[in-house]
C-alpha positions in Angstrom: 0.1 0.0 0.0 1.3 3.4 -1.0 2.2 5.6 2.0 0.1 8.7 2.5 2.9 11.1 2.3 3.7 9.8 -1.2 0.1 9.3 -2.3 -0.8 12.8 -1.5 2.3 14.6 -2.3 1.2 17.7 -4.2 2.1 18.0 -7.8 1.1 21.7 -8.3 1.6 25.0 -6.3 -2.1 25.2 -5.8 -2.1 21.8 -3.9 0.7 22.9 -1.6 -0.9 23.9 1.9 0.7 27.2 3.3 4.1 28.4 2.1 2.6 31.2 0.3 5.8 33.4 -0.1 7.9 30.5 -1.5 5.1 29.5 -3.8 4.5 33.1 -5.0 8.4 33.4 -5.7 8.9 30.1 -7.5 5.7 30.2 -9.6 6.5 33.8 -10.7 9.9 32.4 -11.9 7.8 30.0 -14.3 5.4 32.8 -15.4 8.4 35.1 -16.2 9.4 33.0 -19.0 10.1 29.9 -17.2 13.3 31.4 -15.7 15.9 29.0 -14.4 17.1 30.5 -11.0 19.2 29.2 -8.2 17.2 28.5 -5.1 18.0 27.6 -1.6 15.1 26.1 0.3 15.4 25.7 4.2 13.3 24.4 6.8 12.5 21.4 9.0 12.5 17.7 8.0 9.1 17.1 6.2 8.3 20.7 5.5 7.9 20.2 1.7 11.4 21.3 0.3 11.7 18.6 -2.2 8.0 18.8 -3.2 8.4 22.5 -4.2 11.6 21.9 -6.2 9.9 18.8 -8.2 6.9 21.1 -9.0 9.3 23.9 -10.2 11.3 21.4 -12.3 8.1 20.0 -13.9 6.7 23.5 -14.7 10.1 24.6 -16.3 9.6 22.2 -19.2 5.9 22.4 -19.6 4.8 23.6 -23.1 1.8 25.5 -21.8 2.2 26.6 -18.0 -1.1 27.5 -16.3 -1.7 31.1 -15.0 -0.7 29.9 -11.5 2.7 28.7 -12.7 1.8 25.0 -12.7 2.4 22.6 -15.4 -0.5 21.7 -17.7 -0.3 18.0 -17.3 -1.5 17.6 -21.0 1.4 18.7 -23.3 3.9 16.2 -24.7 6.6 17.0 -22.1 4.0 16.8 -19.2 2.9 13.4 -20.6 6.4 12.1 -20.6 6.9 13.3 -17.1 3.6 11.5 -16.1 4.9 8.3 -17.8 8.1 8.5 -15.6 10.5 10.3 -17.8 12.0 12.7 -15.4 14.8 13.9 -17.8 15.7 17.5 -16.6 15.4 16.8 -12.9 18.6 15.4 -11.3 18.4 14.7 -7.7 21.7 14.3 -5.7 21.4 13.0 -2.1 24.5 14.9 -0.7 25.2 12.5 2.3 25.6 9.6 -0.1 28.8 11.0 -1.5 31.8 10.2 0.7 34.3 12.6 -0.7 34.2 16.1 -2.5 35.8 14.7 -5.4 33.1 12.1 -6.2 30.3 14.7 -5.7 32.2 17.2 -7.9 32.6 14.5 -10.6 28.8 13.7 -10.5 27.8 17.4 -10.7 30.1 17.8 -13.8 28.6 14.6 -15.3 25.0 16.0 -14.8 26.0 19.3 -16.2 27.2 17.7 -19.4 24.0 15.7 -19.6 21.9 18.8 -19.1 23.0 20.1 -22.6 20.1 18.4 -24.2 18.2 21.5 -25.0 15.7 20.9 -21.9 15.6 23.2 -18.9 17.2 21.2 -16.2 17.2 21.4 -12.3 20.1 19.9 -10.4 18.9 19.3 -6.9 21.3 18.8 -3.9 19.3 17.6 -0.9 20.7 18.0 2.6 23.2 20.5 1.1 24.6 21.4 4.6 26.6 18.1 4.6 28.9 19.9 2.1 30.4 21.8 5.1 32.2 18.5 6.3 34.4 18.6 3.2 37.4 21.2 2.8 36.5 23.9 0.3 33.3 22.1 -0.4 31.1 25.1 -1.4 33.9 26.9 -3.2 33.9 24.4 -6.1 30.2 24.9 -6.7 30.4 28.8 -6.7 31.7 29.2 -10.4 29.1 26.3 -11.5 26.3 28.2 -9.6 27.4 31.7 -11.0 27.8 30.6 -14.6 25.7 27.4 -15.3 25.1 26.2 -18.8 21.9 28.0 -20.3 18.7 26.5 -19.1 20.3 25.0 -15.8 18.9 25.8 -12.4 20.8 24.7 -9.1 18.4 24.1 -6.2 19.5 23.4 -2.8 17.6 22.0 0.3 18.8 22.1 3.9 17.7 21.7 7.4 20.6 23.7 8.7 21.1 26.9 6.6 23.6 28.4 8.9 26.0 25.6 7.7 25.6 26.8 4.1 28.4 29.3 3.0 27.6 32.8 3.0 29.1 33.0 -0.5 26.8 30.4 -1.8 23.8 31.8 -0.1 24.4 35.2 -1.7 24.2 33.5 -5.1 20.7 31.9 -4.5 17.3 33.0 -3.8 16.8 32.0 -0.2 13.2 30.7 0.8 12.4 29.5 4.2 9.6 26.9 4.8 7.7 27.3 7.9 5.5 25.0 9.9 1.9 25.1 9.0 -0.5 26.9 11.2 -2.8 24.8 13.6 -5.8 25.4 11.3 -3.9 24.4 8.2 -2.5 21.2 9.9 -5.8 19.9 11.0 -7.5 20.8 7.8 -4.7 18.7 5.9 -5.3 15.8 8.1 -9.0 16.1 7.9 -9.0 16.1 4.1 -6.7 13.2 3.9 -8.7 11.2 6.4 -11.8 11.9 4.6 -10.3 10.6 1.2 -9.0 7.6 3.1 -12.5 6.9 4.6 -11.3 7.2 8.2 -13.6 8.4 11.0 -11.7 10.9 13.3 -12.3 13.3 16.2 -10.8 16.9 15.8 -8.9 16.6 19.1 -7.2 13.5 17.7 -6.2 15.4 14.6 -4.9 18.4 16.8 -2.8 15.9 18.7 -1.4 14.3 15.5 -0.7 17.8 14.2 1.4 18.6 17.2 3.1 15.3 17.2 4.1 15.9 13.6 5.3 19.4 14.5 3.0 20.9 11.9 5.1 19.6 9.1 3.1 18.1 6.2 5.2 14.9 5.7 5.6 14.3 9.2 1.9 14.8 10.1 0.8 12.4 7.2 3.3 9.8 8.3 1.8 10.0 12.0 -1.8 9.5 10.3 -0.3 6.6 8.3 0.9 4.8 11.5 -2.5 5.4 13.0 -4.4 3.9 10.1 -1.9 0.8 10.0 -1.7 0.2 13.8 -5.3 1.2 14.7 -7.7 -2.0 14.3 -10.6 0.3 14.1 -11.1 3.1 11.5 -12.1 5.6 14.1 -9.2 7.8 15.4 -9.7 9.0 18.8 -7.4 11.2 21.0 -6.8 8.5 23.5 -5.9 6.0 20.9 -3.4 8.6 19.4 -2.0 9.2 22.8 -1.6 5.4 23.5 0.1 4.8 20.0 2.7 7.5 20.3 3.2 7.1 24.1 1.7 10.3 25.4 -1.2 8.9 27.3 -0.7 10.8 30.6 -3.5 13.3 30.2 -5.6 11.7 33.0 -2.4 11.5 35.4 -2.1 15.5 34.6 -5.6 16.2 35.2 -5.8 14.1 38.5 -2.7 16.0 39.9 -4.4 19.4 39.1 -7.6 18.2 40.7 -5.5 17.3 43.8 -3.9 20.7 43.6 -7.2 22.4 43.6 -8.3 20.4 46.8 -5.3 21.8 48.6 -4.4 18.4 49.9 -0.6 18.1 50.0 -0.6 14.4 50.6 -3.0 13.6 47.8 -1.0 15.8 45.4 2.4 14.0 46.2 0.6 10.7 45.9 -0.7 11.7 42.4 2.6 13.1 41.3 4.7 10.0 42.3 2.3 7.5 40.8 2.3 9.3 37.5 4.7 6.9 35.4 7.2 9.5 33.9 10.5 11.2 34.6 10.4 14.3 37.1 11.5 16.7 34.2 8.8 15.8 31.8 6.1 15.9 34.6 7.4 19.3 35.6 7.3 20.5 32.1 3.7 19.3 31.4 2.6 20.9 34.8 4.0 24.2 33.7 2.6 23.9 30.1 -0.9 23.0 31.4 -0.8 26.0 33.8 0.2 28.2 31.0 -2.7 26.8 28.6 -5.2 27.1 31.3 -4.2 30.7 32.0 -3.9 32.2 28.6 -6.5 30.2 26.6 -9.3 29.4 29.4 -9.0 32.4 31.6 -7.4 35.0 29.3 -9.4 34.0 26.3 -6.2 34.1 24.0 -5.9 32.0 20.9 -2.4 30.8 21.9 -0.9 27.3 20.7 0.9 25.8 23.7 1.7 22.1 23.1 0.1 19.2 21.2 -0.8 17.1 24.3 -2.1 20.1 26.2 -4.1 21.5 23.2 -5.9 18.0 23.0 -7.2 18.2 26.5 -10.8 18.2 26.4 -13.1 21.1 27.7 -14.8 18.9 30.3 -11.3 17.9 31.5 -10.3 21.4 32.0 -13.4 22.2 33.8 -12.6 19.5 36.3 -9.7 21.3 37.2 -11.3 24.8 37.5 -14.2 23.3 39.4 -11.7 21.8 41.9 -10.2 25.2 42.9 -13.6 27.1 42.9 -15.0 24.5 45.2 -12.2 25.2 47.7 -11.9 29.1 46.9 -15.2 30.2 45.7 -14.7 33.9 46.1 -11.2 34.0 44.5 -10.4 35.6 41.2 -9.3 32.6 39.1 -7.5 34.6 36.5 -5.4 36.5 39.1 -4.9 33.4 41.0 -3.5 31.3 38.2 -1.4 34.2 37.0 0.2 34.4 40.2 1.1 30.6 40.1 2.8 31.2 36.9 5.2 33.6 38.7 6.2 30.8 40.9 7.7 28.8 38.1 11.3 29.7 36.8 12.2 28.7 33.3 12.9 24.9 33.4 16.3 24.4 31.9 18.6 21.4 31.3 20.8 22.8 34.0 18.2 22.2 36.8 18.5 18.7 38.7 15.4 16.5 39.5 16.1 17.8 43.0 15.8 21.3 42.2 12.7 20.7 40.1 11.1 18.9 43.1 12.0 22.0 45.2 10.2 24.1 42.7 7.1 21.7 42.7 7.0 21.9 46.5 7.1 25.6 46.5 4.3 25.7 43.6 2.1 23.5 45.9 2.7 25.5 48.9 1.5 28.7 47.2 -1.4 26.9 45.5 -2.6 25.3 48.8 -2.3 28.6 50.7 -5.0 30.0 48.4 -3.8 33.6 48.1 -3.0 35.5 45.0 0.6 35.9 44.3 1.6 39.3 42.8 4.8 39.6 40.8 6.4 41.8 43.4 6.5 38.9 46.0 9.8 37.2 46.1 9.8 33.6 45.3 12.5 30.9 46.0 15.6 31.3 43.7 17.6 28.3 42.4 20.4 30.4 41.5 22.7 32.9 43.6 21.4 36.3 44.5 23.1 39.2 42.8 26.2 40.2 45.0 26.1 43.8 46.1 29.3 45.6 46.1 29.4 48.8 48.1 30.8 51.9 46.4 31.2 50.1 43.1 29.8 50.7 39.7 29.8 46.8 39.3 26.5 46.5 41.1 24.8 48.6 38.7 22.9 47.1 35.8 25.2 47.8 32.8 22.1 49.5 30.8 21.7 52.1 33.5 25.5 52.7 34.0 26.6 56.1 33.2 29.8 56.7 30.9 31.3 59.2 33.5 33.3 61.0 30.8 32.2 64.5 31.9 35.8 65.0 33.2 37.6 63.8 30.1 39.6 66.5 28.4 39.2 66.9 24.6 42.2 67.4 22.4 42.2 66.8 18.7 46.0 65.7 18.9 45.1 62.8 21.2 43.1 59.7 21.6 40.0 60.6 23.6 38.7 58.5 26.5 35.9 57.2 24.1 38.5 55.9 21.8 40.3 54.0 24.5 37.2 52.7 26.0 36.2 51.2 22.5 39.6 49.6 22.3 39.4 48.0 25.6 35.7 46.9 24.9 36.7 45.3 21.7 39.9 43.6 23.0 38.2 42.2 26.1 35.1 41.0 23.8 37.6 39.2 21.6 38.7 36.9 24.5 35.3 36.5 26.0 34.1 35.1 22.7 37.1 32.6 22.6 39.0 34.2 19.8 42.7 33.9 19.8 44.4 36.9 21.6 46.2 39.6 19.8 49.9 38.8 19.3 51.1 41.4 16.6 51.6 45.2 16.3 51.8 46.4 12.8 52.5 49.9 11.7 52.1 51.3 8.1 53.8 54.7 7.4 51.9 56.2 4.5 54.5 58.8 3.8 56.8 56.2 2.6 54.2 55.1 0.1 54.1 58.8 -1.3 51.0 59.8 0.6 51.5 63.1 2.4 47.9 64.3 2.5 45.6 63.0 5.3 42.8 62.2 2.9 45.1 60.1 0.7 46.7 58.4 3.7 43.2 57.4 5.1 42.1 55.9 1.9 45.5 54.0 1.6 45.0 52.7 5.1 41.6 51.4 4.2 43.0 49.4 1.3 45.7 48.0 3.5 43.4 47.0 6.3 41.1 45.1 3.9 44.0 43.3 2.4 45.4 42.3 5.6 42.1 40.9 6.7 42.1 38.6 3.9 45.6 37.5 4.5 45.0 36.9 8.2 42.1 34.7 7.2 44.2 32.8 4.6 46.8 32.2 7.3 44.1 30.5 9.5 43.2 33.4 11.8 40.1 35.3 12.5 41.0 38.4 10.6 39.8 40.4 13.6 41.7 43.6 14.2 41.6 47.0 16.1 43.2 50.0 14.4 43.8 53.8 14.9 45.2 56.5 12.5 47.9 58.9 13.8 50.1 61.8 12.3 53.2 63.4 13.7 55.8 65.7 12.1 58.5 63.0 11.9 56.7 60.0 10.5 53.7 61.7 8.9 50.5 59.8 8.8 50.6 56.2 10.2 48.1 53.5 10.6 48.5 51.1 13.7 47.0 47.7 13.8 46.8 45.0 16.4 45.7 41.5 15.4 46.3 37.8 15.9 48.9 36.5 13.4 49.0 32.8 13.2 51.9 32.6 10.9 54.8 35.2 11.6 56.9 34.2 8.6 54.2 34.3 6.3 53.1 37.6 7.5 56.5 39.0 7.3 56.8 38.0 3.7 53.6 39.4 2.8 54.1 42.8 4.6 57.4 43.2 2.8 55.9 42.6 -0.6 52.6 44.5 -0.3 52.9 47.3 -2.9 56.6 47.3 -2.7 56.9 49.1 -6.0 55.1 52.1 -4.5 57.4 52.6 -1.7 60.1 55.4 -1.2 63.5 53.9 -2.6 65.8 52.9 0.3 63.0 52.8 2.8 61.1 49.8 1.6 61.5 47.7 4.7 60.6 50.7 7.0 57.2 51.2 5.3 55.5 48.6 7.2 56.8 47.0 10.3 55.6 44.0 12.5 56.3 43.3 15.9 55.2 39.7 17.4 54.8 39.2 21.0 54.4 35.9 23.0 51.0 35.3 24.5 52.2 34.8 28.1 50.4 33.2 31.0 47.5 35.5 31.4 47.1 37.4 28.1 50.3 39.6 28.7 51.0 39.9 25.1 47.4 40.7 24.1 47.2 43.6 26.7 50.7 44.8 25.9 49.3 45.2 22.2 46.2 47.1 23.6 48.4 49.4 25.7 50.6 50.1 22.6 47.7 51.0 20.6 46.5 53.4 23.3 49.8 55.2 23.3 48.4 58.3 21.9 45.9 58.7 24.7 45.6 62.1 26.4 48.1 62.1 29.4 45.9 64.9 30.8 43.1 62.5 31.3 42.5 61.6 35.0 42.3 57.9 34.1 45.6 58.0 32.0 47.8 56.7 34.9 45.4 53.9 35.8 46.0 52.2 32.5 49.8 51.9 33.1 50.7 52.6 29.5 54.6 52.0 29.2 56.6 55.1 28.7 58.0 53.5 25.4 54.5 53.5 24.0 53.6 57.1 24.7 53.3 59.4 21.7 51.3 62.2 20.2 48.4 60.9 18.1 48.3 64.1 16.1 45.4 65.8 14.4 44.0 63.8 11.6 41.5 66.5 10.5 38.1 64.8 11.2 39.2 61.5 9.8 38.2 58.4 11.6 40.5 58.0 14.6 39.7 54.6 15.8 37.9 51.5 14.5 37.7 47.8 14.7 36.4 44.6 12.7 32.7 44.7 12.5 32.6 41.5 14.5 34.2 43.3 17.5 32.1 46.4 17.4 29.1 47.6 19.3 26.4 45.7 17.4 28.3 42.5 17.5 28.8 43.0 21.4 25.0 43.6 21.7 24.2 40.5 19.6 26.4 38.4 21.9 24.6 39.7 25.0 21.2 38.6 23.4 22.6 35.3 22.5 23.2 34.3 26.1 20.8 36.5 27.9 23.6 38.4 29.8 25.4 41.7 29.7 29.0 41.6 28.9 31.5 42.5 31.5 34.1 45.4 31.2 36.8 46.1 33.8 37.2 49.5 32.1 33.5 50.4 32.5 33.3 49.0 36.0 36.5 51.0 36.9 38.2 47.8 38.1 41.7 49.1 37.1 43.6 46.5 39.1 41.8 43.8 37.1 42.4 45.2 33.6 45.1 43.0 32.7 44.9 39.8 34.9 43.1 37.6 32.2 39.8 37.1 33.8 38.3 37.1 30.5 39.5 33.4 30.0 37.2 32.2 32.9 34.4 34.5 31.6 34.7 32.8 28.1 34.1 29.5 29.7 31.3 30.7 31.9 29.5 32.6 28.9 29.8 29.4 26.9 27.9 27.4 29.5 25.3 30.3 30.1 24.6 30.5 26.3 23.7 26.9 26.1 21.3 27.4 29.0 19.8 30.5 27.8 19.3 29.0 24.3 17.5 26.0 25.9 15.5 28.5 27.9 14.6 30.6 24.9 13.6 27.5 23.0 11.4 26.2 25.7 9.6 29.6 25.9 9.1 29.6 22.1 7.7 26.1 22.3 5.2 27.2 25.1 4.2 30.3 23.1 4.6 29.6 19.5 3.8 31.9 16.7 0.8 31.0 14.9 0.4 33.7 12.2 -1.9 35.9 14.4 -0.7 39.3 15.9 -1.8 38.2 19.4 0.4 35.2 19.4 3.3 37.6 18.4 2.3 40.0 21.5 2.3 37.1 23.9 5.7 35.7 22.8 7.3 39.2 22.8 5.9 39.8 26.4 7.1 36.4 27.6 10.5 37.0 25.9 10.7 40.3 27.9 9.7 38.5 31.2 12.4 35.7 30.5 15.0 38.3 30.1 14.1 40.1 33.3 14.2 36.8 35.4 17.4 35.6 33.7 19.1 39.0 34.6 17.8 39.1 38.1 19.1 35.6 38.8 22.6 36.3 37.4 25.4 36.9 39.9 27.6 39.8 39.5 30.6 38.8 37.6 33.7 38.5 37.5 34.8 40.7 40.3 32.8 38.7 42.7 33.8 35.1 41.2 36.9 35.2 39.1 39.8 35.3 41.4 43.1 37.0 40.6 45.8 34.5 39.4 
């Protein structure tokens, strides 16, 4: 018997459920003279990527495409395709190729075969697997940029982040998203009717959730039910039993016990519930969320498939248990208060910690009073450490720069310049990049550039060329630079970077535009000084102090930076040109992004005025700590999005944005002050 996912695979754009934007773009390509374009489709397993590519390939060779961009099914080429002649569609399952060479040979063979006059689609499925081969994407770039006439490259992936930026930039990127709840249930209902199956809507809701609202996954789940079920009727309880999620009655009985206020009964129901502590805690929290937002607030919010499939009479059993014990209480306010008791359940919480949360939750529920958000609940993470007379205890977003006393002199680096240099250099290590180990000076006068405008443009060209070489040598390419000018050397550019290959760097620096250099001064035009890393980033911070050598000595904080006398110099007036800058990946936007990715502010010894901690290498411990916290934050974020998913409605977006902000507040409130209270001096 043909599986449902294959039997009901759409053959036209009109039959594809959802995915309106990808359908519109691809069908328009067909309508615009059957254009062959390079596509990158990304989305979860079973979302319909291959289906859309197949429809596109069929329509490209149709002699009379319809007004919707579909093939006509009646012309000679469509009839040949219906008969099994899929010439013009070449599907390559990327994981089957063990080496890049075998895949490259197969693509070249297909390109040769595609010169038969037909429009052809070369389809690479699971294209992200290419990332495991060295230079895997590079060999595709020229073929994708300059394919033979009438050839389209299409890529499908479940991990678009593993596709190189260069390849992504050469394709039309189309994301396939999960279907809405209504679309999912509608697809399952139509298929069930076609198959003569009797179903309950709540059963289809559960199947939709179990299939993660992806078409193929949902049809496979329905297929399993029709094969396993000895009856044609599909009920929620039967679906729950077949897929091992038949714990709804245990959940309802636990909440009924919670409504009764009987602690002994609550623990009995919880312990007799056959599941692990983490999953029980997760379902209790999800049911609480659903009960509050859907039943009490009246919001159309999708929570979780098992929770959504709970019947109205089962939900009513819970609310009646509470109103029986607390007849005069405002249930909406009461359950909103109970939500405040639960922290975000992350993978870092042990079973013991979850049980402690549960006991606190039951204590509040049994007490029968409304918990308002200002009431402190038990924490499972350390309280923030208050530091008297220190800026470190102040939230970073509220901290003042305190630069009012900074003198301004166009011939010197300002405090703002130095602050940015320290922020970028500290961030580099906190992100786990190799520390700086090289100081580079380029003297533009020795290239014949006297005017500052010419020198600045020359420095820009050099900086970009240097970035490319650093990356070629296996480095990150990250760097910080300043422009200076004095009477003796003229305009100079100073750069600090991590150079992984000193010999290669020296050779390249000596050769770069050597013919443009002043005769007899070729080797002085660009100089490189390499430094050993040291035990605690000694070389890194020496590079930073050298770069800050032009800092205004009249600034009150100048002495606190301990800049060596040999590094001190006059930066000179560069006539409103950019004094200081850094790689984009070290800039303010990148630092803000890093904060969002792990739910924590970055730490700065400079901003916190921890002058005796500037150079002791605390960033090495901070990197490890942030790496762990990022994993926990991403888990908490995924959990929040799973509990409050977007379903296409404006209200679901409002709810998710609100919960995201609440999560950020809770996360920030539970984070200890770092690193001055934690990371010890070496």
